[in-house]
N, C-alpha and C positions, 0 to 999 in steps of 0.2 A: 661384914656377914650379910647375906641376902635375907629379907624378911620371909617369913613363910607365906606360902600361897594357898588360898582357900580351895577346897575340893570343888570340882566343877561337874560332878554327876548330877544330871537332870537340871543343869543351869543353876545349882544352888549357889556356887561360888560366885557367878556373875551377878546374880540377884543380891547377894550380901554385899558386894562391892558397890553396887549402884545404890542400894538402900542407905548404906553407910556414907557414901559421898553426898547424897541429897541432905541427909540429916546434919552432917558435920558442916556443910555449906550454909545450911539455913539458921542453925542455932549454935555453931561453934563446938570446939572439942569439949569444953567444960559442961556445956548444956546437953550434949548427946548421951543418951542412955542405951546400953547394949540391949535392954528389952525392947525398946522401940526399933532399933535396927533390926533386930531378929523378927519382930512382928511385921515390919514393913517388908522384909525379904521373904517372908512366909516360911521361916525355918524355926526349928527349936533352939533356944538359947544355948542349950548344952551342946548341940551340934555346932553352933557358931564357935563356941569356945573350943571345941574339939579340933576343928579345921583351921581355925584362924588364930585364936589366942585372945588376949585381953584387948581392952579398948585402945590402948597405945599401939599394940600390933596391927589391929585393924586400920587404924588412922594411918600408920606408916605405909601399909600395903596400898591404901587408896592413892596416897600422893606419889609413891615410888613408881606405881604402875602408870600413873598419868604422866610423869616425866619421861619414863621410859618410851611411851608411845609418842610423846612430843619430840625426843631426840631422833627416833626412827623416822618420823615424818621430816624433820630437818635434813637429815642425811639424804633422804630420797629426793627432797625439793631441789638441792644444789647439783644433783648429778647431771642433769641435761644442760646446765649452763657453765659459761667459762669465766666471764669477766667478773672481778670483784664487785662490781656495782650491781650487776644482774644477780650475783649469789646473795648479796645483801637484800636486795628486793624480793628474792625468793624466800629468804628467811623471814622477813616481815609479813608475807603473805601467809606463811606457814603458822607464825604466831597468831595472827588474826583469825585464821580459819580454825586452828586449834581451840582458841578461846571461844569462838562462836559455836562450834560443834560439840564443846565440852562446857556447858554453861555453869557447871557447879565447880569447875576447877579454879576459875578466877576469884570467886568468893572465898574458897579455901585458902588460896594464896594470900589474898588481901588481909584476911583474918590473921594469919601468921605474921604478916609484915606488921600490922598493928600492934601485935602482941610481943614483937621482937623475937619471933621464932620460938616462942615457949614450949611448943610441942613438937618441934622438928627433931627427929631422931638423926642420928649419924648417917644412916642410910639415905635419907632424904637429901642431906647436905652434899653428900657425895654425888648424888645425881643432878643436883642444881650445879655443882661444879662442873660436872661433865657437859652440861649445856653451855656453860659459861666458856669452857675450853674450846668448845666447837665454834662459838662465835668469835672468841679471841683469834683463834687460828685464821678465820676468814679475814678479820681485820688486818692481821699480820700479813696475810697474802696480798691484801690491797696495797699496804705500805710498801712492801718489797717490790711490788710491780710499779710503784710510782703513781698509782691511782688514788690512794688515800693519804692524807696527812696524818701524823702520828697523834694519837690521843690516848687517854687512860683506858685500857680495854675494859676493865671492870665497870668504870662509870658509864662507858658508852653502851655496854650490854645492858646494865640496869635501866639506862635511859630508854633503850629501845624496848625492853620488856615492859617498861612502865607505860610508855606511850601507847603501845598497841593494846595491852591489856585494859588500861583505863578507858580507851575509846570504846572497846567492846562492852565493858561493864557499865559505862555511862550512857548507853544508848537510850534507855527509858527517859532518864533526866534530861539528856541532850534533846530528845524529841519535844519534851514539854517546854523547855526553854525556847527552842525554835518556834513552836506554836504560839506561845505568849508573846515573843518578840516579833512575830510576823516574819520569820525568815524561812525561806524554802530550802530544806536540806535534801530533799529528793530521796530520803532513806538510802544512804550509800551502802553498797554492798561490801563484804569483807575485802574483796579484791580492791575496791575504790579507797576503803579506809587505809589499806596497806599501801596503796599508791600515794596517798596523801602523807603518810608518815615517812614513806621512803623519799619523797621529793624534798621534805624538810631535812631529813638526816643526810642524804646524799650531797645536798648543797653544802652542808657542813664539813662532810668528810673528803669529798674529792678535791683533789689537787687541781687548782685553776690559775689562771694568770692573775697576778696581783695587781690591783689597781695602782696607777701612778699617783703618788701623793700630789696634792694640789698645792701650787705655790701661794703662799699667803701674801695678800696684797698689803703693802705698807700703809698703815693708817696715820694720817697726819691730823694732829689736833688743830682745832679752829684757832687756838692760841698761837700756833707756830705754822702759819701758812707757808707754801712752797716760795722759796726765795727766787726772785728773777734776776737775771744777770743785768748789771747796769751798763748798757751800751752808749750811755751818754759821754 
């Protein structure tokens, strides 16, 4: 069953979602108060309850709407490309761009991961599964085309999500580490971050020529030197 949607008259619904997302991301589900969300959105708390429902329903709407936008962006991203490798790179760019353009989404997801998904309603799990099926289908296309080697699709999906989202979320810390270590990072763009992750993943996924095994040289002990033929 789909979660209820807030009313959008005069932009109230959008303000409620934006306020809720910011507060949930900054202090988590347990710390968030409906009074604070309503005040930040500039609406009456009674109006919020009437149009949205309780805090759990509001939390579910915030997350499901974000996932729906992400899935729509993924579907649009792979339309212009054909090869499995190009599609995967397009998916990576979309994940990085989505995380960069929706800065409260990654903290929300990371909080849920840390809590074991304590506040994830079934509607959210269904949408997360939809994104997984999308990526799994892309990986299968690559395997069927002989471009990708066979891997665990769920582990690969989570690895891709984890790598891209962590790179985006860790930007402030990464910049401080680089500054203290005296490393020039150049402030990589979302596209450059996606290209970096894509290069690593594609090298692991793409089917290539297997290196020939090296022949191991026979080692002889000093106690047993090579015997010479006696020609005397």
